[in-house]
C-alpha positions, 0 to 999 in steps of 0.5 A: 897707815901711810899714804901710798898713792902713786905721785903725779907730776904736780905731787913730786915732793916727798912727804917728810916723816918724823922718825918717831912716826916712821918707826911707830909700833901699835900693840896687839895681843900681849907681846905682839905689835904691828908697824908700817914700813914707810916707802920713803924710808927705803933704798932701792925700794927696800928699808934700811936695816937700822930703821927696821932695828929701831922699830923692833927696839920700840917693841922690845922696850914696850915689853921690858921693865927698863926704858933704854936700849943698851945693845942690839944684835940683828940678823936680816933674813928677808927684806920686807917691802913697804907696808904692814909688818908684824912684830913679836917681843918676849922678855928672856930674862928680867934683871934689876939693872938690865933685861934681855929681850928677843924680838922678831919681824915678819911680813905676810908670814915670812920671817924678816929680822931676828933680834936680841936686845939688852935693855937697861937704864942710861944715866944722862949725867954719866961721863967716860971713865977710860978709853984706849984711844978712840978714833978722831971725830970729824972736824968739818962743820955740819954746814960745810958737809955735803948733803947726799941726794935721793939718788946715788952715783950708781943711779939707785933711788935712795928716798931715805936721803930725802928724810934724814939729813945725811952729810958727807965731808968733802974729802970723803966724797971722791967716790961721788965724782968717780974717784974713790980714795981707796981708804974705805972710810966715810966721815960726816954728819946726820940729823933727823927730819924736822930736827927731832932729837936723837935718843937710844932708839934712833941711834940704832938707825944712825949707826946704819945710816951712812952709805957703804964705806966700800963706796970709797973703794969701788962703787957697787950696787946694793950692799945688804946688811947680813948682821948688825951689832950696836952698842948705845953708850950714852944719851945724846945731847941735842943736835946733829951727830958726827959719824965715821964709818970704815970698811976693814976687810972685803973677803968672799963677797962679804965686808965688815964695817964699823961705825962711830957716832959722836954727839954735839958734846964730842961724846961717843954715844953709839958704835956698831959693827956689821957684816954685809954682802958685796960684790967687787971686781 
């Protein structure tokens, strides 16, 4: 269990927790697991959706005959608070090259997240065969991008930014100065705490790690993820990841966003689409 002491004036530096530890699951009866939502991996007191999806993925691969998450779809029913959560995972179909697994998360009897995973095996030596024109990856160096603080411009506490190193290119940061560009696009980088290497499970967090791209349209409060679909395309090479996140349509208090992730080789290693709630205007 993680330390949940109330910090004192002499104890204000947050604990930096490795992602693998913050998303660890403990097996119980067959198909059941427990995990602990870490208070430092939260936004305004609520855990990030990709972070929760990664914990569920650990349960999914634990029951599957394959090791790598290839695709994941999550519906977010209720946001758990920091503390113990319960997970269940069951194999719906076990195939030779891939298997389908259902996993769910609850807290104190309340359903929180429902997920479906496609689990298979990714070839580290594979190369892309064809594409129809992927978006351009960010070109700014990691050191030149601006690391986001643990409080956003709206004054919301974002402790998770004290964990992962999320950096935004300077030309995508107009919203931080009260001057969003109106493009609805954020470009930048991400690195896990302590330089931990990304893998297929932590990529599920990466695709949901950026602030909402709608900040580049108009600043708002919380933009909760309602549904998130992620594809893991390759085993990432070591090092920070480049990312682009775009909003496409805001309609009826909902927005869809897409995220693209590149590794240090310039290879697309993950992509995602999500539907989130939002209030603008």
